[in-house]
Each structure stands twice: as structure tokens, then as C-alpha cells.
Residue, then its C-alpha position, 0 to 999 in steps of 0.5 A: m558247784t563253785k568253791d571260793m579258796t580265799q577263805g578257810s583252812p588251806l589244808k582242807l581246801i587243797l585236800a578237798f580240791a586235790v582228792p577228786l583230781m587224784l581220783g580223776s588222774l588215777f582213773q585217767q591213768f587207768y584207762n590209759l593203762a587199759d590200752t597198754i595192758i590189753v595191747g600187751r596181753f592180747v596183741g603182743v610184745e611188739a604192739l606193746a613196744a609200739v605203743g610205748s615208743v610213741g609215749g614221748l611224742n604223745y606227751l609232746v602234743l597232748g601235754f601242750v593241749n593240756g597245758i594251754a587249757c590249764g593256762f587259759s583257765i588262770p585269768v578265769s580263776w583270777t577274776f573269779g577270786a576278785k569277784d569280777y564276773s563280767q571279765m570272767r565271762r569275757y575270758t571264758a568266751n575268748t577261751v572258746w574262740l582260741s580253743i577252736i583255732f588251736a584244735v584245727v591247727l594242731t590236728i593238721v600239723t601233728v597228723a602230717l608230721t607223725r611219720p617223719i618224727l617216728v623215723w627221726t626218733n629211730t623207731p625200730a622197723n618191726i614196730i614203726d607201722l604199728a606206732d604210726i597207726y596208734v599215735r596218728t589216730i590219737f592226734w586225729g582226736i585232738p579236738f575232743t581232747l582239747l574240748y574235755n581239757v578246756t571244759s574241765a579247766l574252766m570248772r576247776a578254775l571256779g573251784d569245782s574239781k568233782r564234776p570233771l572227775y565224774f565225766l572222767l570216770m564215765a570215759s574211763f569205763l567206756n574206754i575199757g569196754l571199747d578196748l575189750l570190744c575192739i581188740i579182743v572181739f573185733k581184732m582191731g589191734v593198736f588202732g582199736a586201742s587208740f580209737a577207744t581212747v579218742f571216742s571216750q575222750a569225745v564223750a567226756g568232752f561233750g558231756s562236760l560241755w553240756y553240764i557247763a551250759r546247763h548248770y554254770h549260769e555264771l559263765r553264760w556271757s552276753k553278746e557283748e561279753g562274747k565278742l572276740s577281744r584282742d586284749h583278752c586273747l593276748k592275756l590268755c595266750n600269755m598264760g596258755i602258750p607258755m604252759g603248753l610249751q612247758c609240757s612240750i619242751t619237757a617232752i622234747g627231751s623225752v622224745v630224744l631220750q626215747g630215740a636213744v632207748n629205741g636203739l637198744g631194741s624192742d625188748i628194752v622199749a617194752a620194759q621201759t613202757a611197762g615200768g614207766k606206766a606202773a611208776q606213773f600210775l602212782s606219781v600222777p596224784l602229785e600232779s593233782i596237788g599241783t593243779a590244786m595249787t594253780t587254782y588256789a594260788s590264782q584265786n588268792l592272788g585275785a584276792h591280794d592275799l600272798k601270805r595265804v598263798n605261801r601257807g598253801v605252798n607249805t601245806a602242799l609240800g607236806i602233803g606231797c612228801v607224805y604221799s611220795i614216801a607212801s607210794f615208794i613203799i607201795l611200789r616196793f611190794a607191788d612192783k611185780l603185780l603192776i608190771g604183771l598187768f602188762l607182761d606175761a610172767g614168762e618174760v623174766e628179763i623184761m620184767a626185771n628191767a621194768q622193776s629197775f625202772i620203777f625203783w630208780n623213779s619212785v625213790f626220787y618222788i619227793p623231788l618230783a613233788v617239790l618240782i610240781i608244787y612250785r611250778y604250778t604255783i608259779q603258773g597260778l601267780g601269773y608267771s607261766g613264762l618263768a615256769m616254762f624254763a623249768g621245762v627247758a631244764e628237764m628237756v636239757a637233762r633228758a636230752m643229755v642223758g639220751f645223747l651222752f649216757v645211754p650210749l655209755w651206760g645203756y638201760f641204766a641211764a634210761c632208768i635215771a633220766n627222769p630223776v636227773a631231769w627233776f633235780f635240774a628243774c628243782f634247782f631252777l624252780i625253788p629260787a624262782y618261786f621266792v623271786v616271784r613272791k618277793k616281786l608280788m609283795n613289793e608290787k602290793e606294798n607299792q599299790q597300798g602306798h599309792a592308795v594311801r597317798n591318794s587318800l591324803 
């Protein structure tokens, strides 16, 4: 079940790790798309716009949840690569305690603030009630979302990306079935879509927890190893909170941008929602390559092999560029087909706007691939705080487009907001990676020199 990524071909290891993650990401998008498709087809354009209008807010919160889960797993991956299994179990136990605390706090805060944020982001009056129902229900399910993300991250930290995929597949099919049942049969509207998502996430989370308890004997801690430790919690928070904030900071720009787009009317919001979902469907595998690089870099850092880390980065960049070109070509032929999943063919103007959004995003997938690979590698090397500044760059870029250019250029500005944010982040991340790499190489050389002097 576990996989040592400190030995063997980087290409084979990264692909073997990333392919299950890619499939999992696609199925995760698929069951997220199920909400949007079924809502758009069977509830209406206003309901579709309501779901789309909270996309930035949803990512603001759930991105933080996913980020802290990934961050918590990095010290686990380090200690696994270093073969220090006692410390690995200590980090695992303290991950559990911290996850419980974060789940309670995040649920209370987000549920309380949902409506004020929707008002602040200029959500159109005809869809604000539907948007409130949808996203508030999602936020009530934060404990289940965190449970699945943490258990999956722990399995991936030990090199296993297949088991999280299996539980995600189960959740995907369950979510789609519940969507159809709740929306079409029981007429539960947007609440039915959000309830289906939360319930299926809970099933995946508890299933993953059961599997770890039953099969991952190396993670079973003793009474002493399971104690709450201030030092271990601080280290976990130093990794997890910056990664969570990176996602949330990025999403703040999306929320500001969404507020500007909401002011253009519900038809434009619907077009952006359909186009964004379709474009995202083919871009998420790039995130899988990035996640693979977090584990790869973490394990090899634990094994003190920085040259191997660099080989992995170059390999991942090659994979990302090839995939980016392929997905751009696919979207040139399949954009109408994908948009048609969300909208009726009679919505000609909305479909045309959605196609524009897809084009301007997919043509810049290579900068997105570069951004993701460098960011996740920097995180895996232990510099989550540094990688967070890339999120600040994205936030600034999207907020700038929302405040300055959407009022001037309208919908076109919304179409290019993501590519602008990706370039801003790349300008920071590329030199940041080489600075981190040089610093770690110097530290390694100093340690080796110190060891030689002590042996004399």
C-alpha cells in the first residue's frame, strides 16, 4: 500500500502516483459537475446562477480545508522518507487532534457568516436565497469534508494514491444517484444538490478512516505517541495553515471578481459558471501532478536527495506541458458538448459567452501547469509560507481585474482574470523555487561539512 518515492525512475513514480489522482480529480469534478448539470437542467437558469455565484466563496472555505489537510501530511511524508516511523505516528496523532479543532471552528464561523458575505459580494436579489441555501448546507458538511481530505492526504503521504481514488469513486456515484433522487424525484432543488454532496463526502470520509484503521498498521500510535504535543502541533500548523491560507487568499480574489461579475446579471453569471466548470474539468489533472510533486519532494527531502527533487520537477513540467496542449486541443472540439451538459441549446447567447470563457482559460494552461508544479514542490520542501505568497499574487491579480477592468471591459475581463492571476503567480514562484533549492543545498553542504569535521 505504501510507496517509497526515493528510489526508481521519477517519470514512472510521478505518473504512477499522479494517474490515480488524476482519475480521482476528474471524478471529483464529475460529481461536482453533477450538481451543476442536474440543477441547470432540472431546476433552471436561476438555480444554476445561484450555484455558480458562490463558487468563489465555496473555494475560499473548502480550499482552506483541503490546504490544511495537505499541509498536515507533509511532516508525515518527511518522516516516512527518513524511515523515522515513531515520529511519523506522532505527527499522525496530532493531525487528528488538530483536525477536530479546525472542523468545529470552521463550521461555526462559516455557517454564521454565509448570508452577510453573499450580500457583500453583490449576489443578485433573484438568486441570493437559493445561493444561501446551497452554500450554507455545504458548510455544515465541513467536518466530513475535512475527514475525507485528511485521511486521503495521510494515505498519499505514504505513497498510496489508489485507495483515496476508490473511495472517491464510490462517493461520486453515490452523489450522482442522490442528486437525481433529491432533485428530480423529491423536488428538493438546490438543497438537494448540496445535501447529496455532503452525504457522499461523509461516506467517503468514514470509509477512508475505516480503511486506514484496518490496513495501515504503521500509523497505529501507542498511548505515548498519541499524546497532544505542542511541538508537533506547531510544526503541523506551520505547514498546514499557510497551505490553507494560500487557497483561501487565492479565493478572496475570486470572491471579489465574482462580486464584479454578479453585477453584470444572472445570465452572465450562468455563462461564467458553465464555462468555468467545463474548463476546470480538464485543468484539474494538473493539480494531481502538483499533489504528486508534494509527496515526491517531501519524501526525497527526508532522504536528503535534492538532485532527485530537481529531476522530478523537470519531469513534472514536461508532463504538465504535454497535458496542457492536449487539453487545449480537446476543448477546441468539445467545448459546446461540455457546455451543453449545463445549458439548453436554446440559450444561444449564454452558450457563446461560456465558449469565450473556456477559450481564454484553456489557451493559458501551460502557465497554470508551471504555477502548480513549482508551488506544490515548494510546499513539499517545507516552505509553505513562501508558496502562500503566490496565492497573494493571484488574489491581487483577480481583485485588480474585478475592481478595475470588469467595469471597463465587462465580461471579457472576467474571461482573462484567471490567466492574468496565473502569470502573476509564476513571476513569483519560478525564482522562489531556485532560491529554496539553493538554500537547501547550502544547508546540506554545511551539515556534511560539520559531520566530516566531527569525524576527524
